[in-house]
N, C-alpha and C positions, 0 to 999 in steps of 0.2 A: 504493500500500500504506500510505503514511503517513497519508493522509486516511482510509482505512478504519480504521486503528488509533485515530486521534483520535475518530472517530465512536463507536466501541465504548467508548472510555474515558469519553466524555461520557455515554453511555447507562448505563454502570456507576455513575457518580457519582450520576446522577439516581435510579437504582433504589435505591441505598443510602440516599439522603435520604428517599425514600418509605417504605422499610422502617423507618427510625428513627422516622418520624412515626407510622406505623400501629402499630408495636410499642409505642412509648411511650404512645400513646393507649389501647391495649388494657390495658396494665398499670396506668396511673394515671388515665386519663380515664373508662373504662367504670365502674370502681367508684363514681365520683362520680355518674354518671348513674343507676346502679342503686340509689344510696342507701347502699352499703356504704362502709366506711372502711379504706383500706390500713393505717392506723396500728394498727388493732385486730389485724391479722395479726402485728404485732411484739410488742405489749405484752399481748395477750389481752383477751377480752371483759369480764373482771371488773375491769379497771383503773379507777381513778378518773379524773375528767375532767381534772384537772391533768396527770396522767401522759400521757394521750392527747394533750393539747394540746402537751406538751413534745416528744413524738415527731413530731407534725405539723410543729413548728417546725424541728426538727433535719433532717427529711427534705425540708423545703420544700413540704410538702403543703398548707400554708395559702395558697399563692400560686395564682392562676388557672392553668389547665392549660397555656395558651400560654406563660405566663411560665416555668413549670416546664420546658417543652420547650425554650424559648430558653436557659435556664441549662444544660440537658443538652447542647445543641449547642455552647454556648460551652465547656463542660468538655471536650468531645471535641477542640476546637481548641486552646484555651489553658490548660485545667485550671480547677479551681475549689476553693473552701475549704468544709470541713464543720466544724461545731462539735459536739464530743463532750464534753459537760460543760463544764468551764472551758477546755479545750484547743481549739485550732483546728487542724484537720488539712488540709494542702494535698494535693490530688490532682492530680498533673501530667497533662498531655495525653498520650495520649488517655484522659480520665477517664470510665470507665463507671459510676461511682457509688461509694457507700460503704455497706458492710453494717453496720448498727447491731446486727444479730444477733450477728455475730462480731467487731465492732469492727475490721474490716480493709477496706482499699481493694479494690475489685472487680478492677481491672485487674491488679495484681501477682498476685492469687490465681489468676486465669484464665491469665495468662502462664506461671505455674509448671506448669499442667496441659497446656498446648498441646503440649510435646514428647512427652508420652505418647500423645496422640491422633494427632499427626503420625507417630510411629513405627508405630503400629498401622495407620493408614489407608494410608500410602505403601507399607509392606512388604506388606500384604495386596493392594493394588492391583497391584503388580508381579507377584505370584503369580497373581492371577485373570486378568490380561491374558495372561500367557504360557500358562497352562493352558487358559483358556476359548477363546482364539482358535485355539490349536493343535488342541484337541479339535474345535472346530467345523469347521476346514478339513479335518482327517482324516475326520471324519464325512461331510462333503459329497463328498469324493473317493471315499469307500467307501460310497456311498449304497446302502442295502438289504442290506448285508452284516452279518455278526455284529458287526463292530467298530462299525458305525453304530448298531446296536441297543444295544450295551453303553454307548456314549457317551451316547446319549439317555436310557437308563435311569438312568445316574448323574446326568445333568443334571436329570431329573425328581425324583430323590431330593433333590438339592441345593436345588432350588426349593421343595420341599414341606416339608422338615424345618426347624423353627424354630431360630434360632441358639442359644437357651438350651438346647435339647435336644442339639444336636450339640456344643456347648461343654462341657456337663456330661458327656456320654458320652466325648468325647475326653479330658477331664481324668481321668475314672475309669479309662480304659484305659491312657493313656500316662504318667500321673503316679503313680497309686495302685496299679495292677495290675502293669504291665510295669516301672514305675519307670525309664523311659528318660529322662524329663525331670524336673527338680527342681521342687518346689513353693516358690515364693518371691514376692518383690515386684519391681516394676519397677526396673531398674537403668539409670541414664542412660548413653547411648552414650559420653559424654565420660569417664565414670569407668571403665567396663570394657566395651569393644565385644563381647568374646566372651560375657560374661554377659548383656549386653543382647540379643544374638542368640538365645541359648538361651531366655531368659525370654519373648521375643516370638514364638518359632517356632510354638508351639501356637495362640495367638490368631490369628496370620497364616493358618495352614492352615485353621482353623475358619471364619474370615471369608471367606477366598478360596473355600472349598468352596461357600458360598452364592452368591457373585457369579459365580464361574466357570461355574456351571450356566447362568445367564442369558446370559452371553456366548457360551457354546458353542452354545446354541440360536439366538441371534441371528446369530452368524457362519455357522452352517450354512445358515440360511434365506437370508441375503444371498448366500452363495457359490453356492448352487444356482440362484438367480435370475440371478446374474452369468454363471455358466458357460454358461448357455443363450443368451447374447447373440450377435449376429452377429459383433461384433468379436473375440470370443474364438475363434470358429471360423476367422475370417480369420487371426488370429495363429498358430493351429496349422497352417493351410494354408500359411503362409509358411515353415514349418519351424522356428519358434522352439522353444527347449527348453521342456519342460513346466514346469520350475521358474520360468522367466521368465514364461510365460503365467499361471501361478497367482499368483506373487508380485507381479509388476509390473502386470499387467492385471486379474487377477481380484480379488485381495485388496484392492488399493488402491481400486478402485471401490466395494467394499463396506464401506469404513472409515467413511464419513460417519455412518451411524446408530450405529455402535459408539462413535465419538468423542462423539456427543451423549449417549449413555447413560453413558459413562465420566465425562464432566464432571459430570453430575448426581450420580452415585453417589459420586465422590470428594469433591465439595463437601459433600454431606450427611454423609459419614463424618468429614470434617475438622471439622465442627460438633459431633461427638460421637457415638460408637457406644455408645449407652446399654447395650444388652443385653450386648454383648461385653465392655465394660469392667466391667460388674457381675459377669458370670460369672467372669472371670479376675482380679478385684480390681485392675484397673488404674485408678488415680486420674487419669483424663483429664477432658476437658470434659463427656462424657456422665455420668460418675460424679458430677462436681461439680454438674451440673444436677439429678440425682436427689436429692442431698442438699439442695440449695436448695429444691426443690419440697416435700420432706418438712418442712423448717423454715419454709416460707412466706417465704423470703428473696427478696423481689422484685427488689432491685438485682442480685443474682447471676443470677437467672433471666433478667432483661432483658439482662445482659451476655453470657451464653451464647447467647441468642437472636440478638443482634446479631453476635456473632463467627461464629455458624453462617451467618447471612445473608451476611456478608462473604465467607466461604469459598465459598459457593454462587455468589454474583455473580462472584467472581474466577475460579472454575472455568469458569463460562459464558463469561467474557471470553476465557480461554485457548482454549476450544472455538471461539469465533468466529475467533480468530487462526489456529488450526490449519485451520479451514475455508478461510481465504484461501490457505493454502499447498497444501492438498489439491486444492481446486477453484478455479481463478482466476476462474471466473464469479461466485463469491460476492463478490469484491472490487468487481465492477462493478455489483452489484445495489443 
């Protein structure tokens, strides 16, 4: 098992290095190839040559692309210095860059937004796992009944309706019409756990409704396939309780594709749920990325992209480790 974990960790590190290279090349290398200048995104096309050259020097754009990438990697490991006018600003490791648009370091800016995205993603993930898997199992066990049709109809609605529609509809009903939930801003868990829960409840439900629909359909399909296997009939013939047959033998065998999808979904959400955060005015990574795109703030966009990539790679690493626990054959492959 230790060798399996080491192999997966090495693969994760290599993947992150490739992601940083590709992402950095897209943001800072492609503009040079196409003849455009990233400095113009900061200072505007009407600026004079001296101002543009000053921005190039501050951002390090005058260096060759490989030198820029080397400095970026060095900043991630040991930090780096940026000159902003007469002052020199030190960016400690891991340094994701410096935004000359806002005159702020990228890493502290994004770290302040991560708790919002973590609260949204983890809370919604718990809900959609419980609701989606439970609904899928019940639907599979009641195949062809009214319950099965009702669950699949709800799942179809959840998959079909876009998040901005369900989010705005839920806000209109529960906040403005029924007034069951308050309209407000994100409250950190450390300041007021009760208020944090109330403020996050509606975003959780809205996001979970979308993902639970997918998990219900996937669980139902896997359960129907698994329940038709010979070992399930053998377990029932041996007189095992139905709960044991379903939970230990049926559901566990169908968990592998669910774990795969869950890792990808959770990793993507931890990188920023742009639409959900925008609808409910949650200033997380997705909201920050949207603001950076509007302002053409390349270092912030690059930072959000790399953090999102890190979460996706980390989630897939966890999925690989869970595979090794669920199915011992994976550790030997």
